[in-house]
Short mmCIF file of the C-alpha atoms (twelve columns), coordinates in Angstrom:
data_MODEL
# 
_entry.id   MODEL 
# 
loop_
_atom_site.group_PDB 
_atom_site.id 
_atom_site.type_symbol 
_atom_site.label_atom_id 
_atom_site.label_alt_id 
_atom_site.label_comp_id 
_atom_site.label_asym_id 
_atom_site.label_seq_id 
_atom_site.Cartn_x 
_atom_site.Cartn_y 
_atom_site.Cartn_z 
_atom_site.pdbx_PDB_model_num 
ATOM 1  C CA . MET A 1  95.492  70.670  139.714 1 
ATOM 2  C CA . GLN A 2  92.748  72.360  137.707 1 
ATOM 3  C CA . ARG A 3  93.790  75.692  139.164 1 
ATOM 4  C CA . GLU A 4  97.370  75.144  137.979 1 
ATOM 5  C CA . GLU A 5  96.116  74.391  134.431 1 
ATOM 6  C CA . GLU A 6  93.955  77.528  134.450 1 
ATOM 7  C CA . ARG A 7  96.955  79.584  135.535 1 
ATOM 8  C CA . LYS A 8  99.113  78.091  132.746 1 
ATOM 9  C CA . ALA A 9  96.347  78.697  130.197 1 
ATOM 10 C CA . ALA A 10 96.010  82.319  131.325 1 
ATOM 11 C CA . ALA A 11 99.795  82.774  131.140 1 
ATOM 12 C CA . ALA A 12 99.878  81.263  127.642 1 
ATOM 13 C CA . ALA A 13 97.035  83.553  126.520 1 
ATOM 14 C CA . LEU A 14 98.868  86.558  127.943 1 
ATOM 15 C CA . MET A 15 102.088 85.521  126.161 1 
ATOM 16 C CA . ASP A 16 100.150 85.182  122.881 1 
ATOM 17 C CA . GLU A 17 98.700  88.641  123.347 1 
ATOM 18 C CA . VAL A 18 102.153 90.093  124.058 1 
ATOM 19 C CA . ALA A 19 103.589 88.318  121.002 1 
ATOM 20 C CA . ARG A 20 100.817 89.731  118.764 1 
ATOM 21 C CA . GLY A 21 101.415 93.207  120.189 1 
ATOM 22 C CA . ASN A 22 105.156 92.923  119.559 1 
ATOM 23 C CA . ALA A 23 104.533 91.726  115.998 1 
ATOM 24 C CA . GLU A 24 102.171 94.642  115.343 1 
ATOM 25 C CA . LEU A 25 104.698 97.099  116.763 1 
ATOM 26 C CA . ALA A 26 107.484 95.633  114.630 1 
ATOM 27 C CA . GLU A 27 105.267 95.910  111.538 1 
ATOM 28 C CA . ARG A 28 104.400 99.534  112.301 1 
ATOM 29 C CA . LYS A 29 108.095 100.346 112.716 1 
ATOM 30 C CA . ARG A 30 108.895 98.600  109.423 1 
ATOM 31 C CA . GLN A 31 106.146 100.551 107.651 1 
ATOM 32 C CA . GLN A 32 107.432 103.771 109.173 1 
ATOM 33 C CA . ARG A 33 110.961 103.056 107.891 1 
ATOM 34 C CA . VAL A 34 109.578 102.294 104.427 1 
ATOM 35 C CA . ALA A 35 107.582 105.537 104.494 1 
ATOM 36 C CA . GLU A 36 110.675 107.527 105.552 1 
ATOM 37 C CA . VAL A 37 112.762 105.994 102.763 1 
ATOM 38 C CA . GLU A 38 110.008 106.802 100.245 1 
ATOM 39 C CA . GLU A 39 109.731 110.368 101.558 1 
ATOM 40 C CA . ASN A 40 113.510 110.826 101.310 1 
ATOM 41 C CA . ARG A 41 113.366 109.486 97.739  1 
ATOM 42 C CA . ARG A 42 110.610 111.965 96.844  1 
ATOM 43 C CA . ILE A 43 112.558 114.838 98.428  1 
ATOM 44 C CA . ALA A 44 115.739 113.866 96.569  1 
ATOM 45 C CA . GLU A 45 113.787 113.674 93.294  1 
ATOM 46 C CA . TYR A 46 112.216 117.097 93.943  1 
ATOM 47 C CA . ILE A 47 115.655 118.603 94.644  1 
ATOM 48 C CA . ARG A 48 117.081 116.964 91.500  1 
ATOM 49 C CA . GLN A 49 114.260 118.386 89.384  1 
ATOM 50 C CA . ARG A 50 114.542 121.810 91.036  1 
ATOM 51 C CA . ASP A 51 118.291 121.875 90.387  1 
ATOM 52 C CA . GLN A 52 117.659 120.854 86.805  1 
ATOM 53 C CA . ARG A 53 115.108 123.666 86.390  1 
ATOM 54 C CA . GLU A 54 117.563 126.143 87.912  1 
ATOM 55 C CA . GLN A 55 120.298 125.021 85.506  1 
ATOM 56 C CA . VAL A 56 117.937 125.516 82.584  1 
ATOM 57 C CA . GLY A 57 116.942 128.878 84.054  1 
ATOM 58 C CA . ALA A 58 120.600 129.857 84.393  1 
ATOM 59 C CA . GLY A 59 120.822 129.776 80.597  1 
ATOM 60 C CA . ALA A 60 117.847 132.111 80.275  1 
ATOM 61 C CA . GLY A 61 118.004 135.835 79.895  1 
ATOM 62 C CA . HIS A 62 117.132 138.262 82.665  1 
ATOM 63 C CA . ASN A 63 113.409 138.129 81.854  1 
ATOM 64 C CA . GLY A 64 113.305 134.317 81.824  1 
ATOM 65 C CA . ARG A 65 113.415 133.902 78.051  1 
ATOM 66 C CA . GLN A 66 116.071 131.704 76.553  1 
ATOM 67 C CA . ALA A 67 119.103 133.771 75.508  1 
ATOM 68 C CA . THR A 68 119.676 132.212 72.106  1 
ATOM 69 C CA . GLY A 69 121.543 134.091 69.426  1 
ATOM 70 C CA . THR A 70 123.197 136.416 71.955  1 
ATOM 71 C CA . SER A 71 126.916 136.155 72.629  1 
ATOM 72 C CA . THR A 72 128.273 135.710 76.095  1 
ATOM 73 C CA . SER A 73 130.075 139.039 75.954  1 
ATOM 74 C CA . GLN A 74 126.804 140.808 75.036  1 
ATOM 75 C CA . LEU A 75 125.052 139.135 77.945  1 
ATOM 76 C CA . CYS A 76 127.837 140.049 80.342  1 
ATOM 77 C CA . LYS A 77 127.893 143.661 79.124  1 
ATOM 78 C CA . SER A 78 124.172 143.926 79.794  1 
ATOM 79 C CA . GLY A 79 124.594 142.578 83.333  1 
ATOM 80 C CA . VAL A 80 122.780 139.290 82.724  1 
ATOM 81 C CA . CYS A 81 125.826 137.253 83.775  1 
ATOM 82 C CA . GLU A 82 125.857 138.955 87.144  1 
ATOM 83 C CA . GLN A 83 122.089 138.539 87.535  1 
ATOM 84 C CA . VAL A 84 122.282 134.796 86.823  1 
ATOM 85 C CA . SER A 85 125.395 133.934 88.793  1 
ATOM 86 C CA . GLY A 86 125.232 136.620 91.470  1 
ATOM 87 C CA . MET A 87 128.958 137.193 90.867  1 
ATOM 88 C CA . PRO A 88 130.476 140.230 89.168  1 
ATOM 89 C CA . THR A 89 131.777 139.358 85.714  1 
ATOM 90 C CA . ALA A 90 134.689 140.998 83.933  1 
ATOM 91 C CA . VAL A 91 134.241 141.419 80.198  1 
ATOM 92 C CA . VAL A 92 137.343 141.357 78.086  1 
ATOM 93 C CA . GLU A 93 136.969 143.432 74.931  1 
ATOM 94 C CA . GLY A 94 138.649 141.997 71.936  1 
# 
């Protein structure tokens, strides 16, 4: 009888240990998912800021300075339009 109780107590202790291990594993997986979501958010924010910088840079002249006071046709004649867009640009005189 005592041996049966010892066996049940050992089984219960083992089940508790397994339950704690499963809970720890579940928590680690949850933390990993949270970390992945946060990393994806940071990457998306970096890409958004990079794209924003590139759009601002697309308005700059060939040397990186803002092209204010210069008409689009003057920029395209000088080749800046092609440098910024990478596409050949036709300039219509008029």
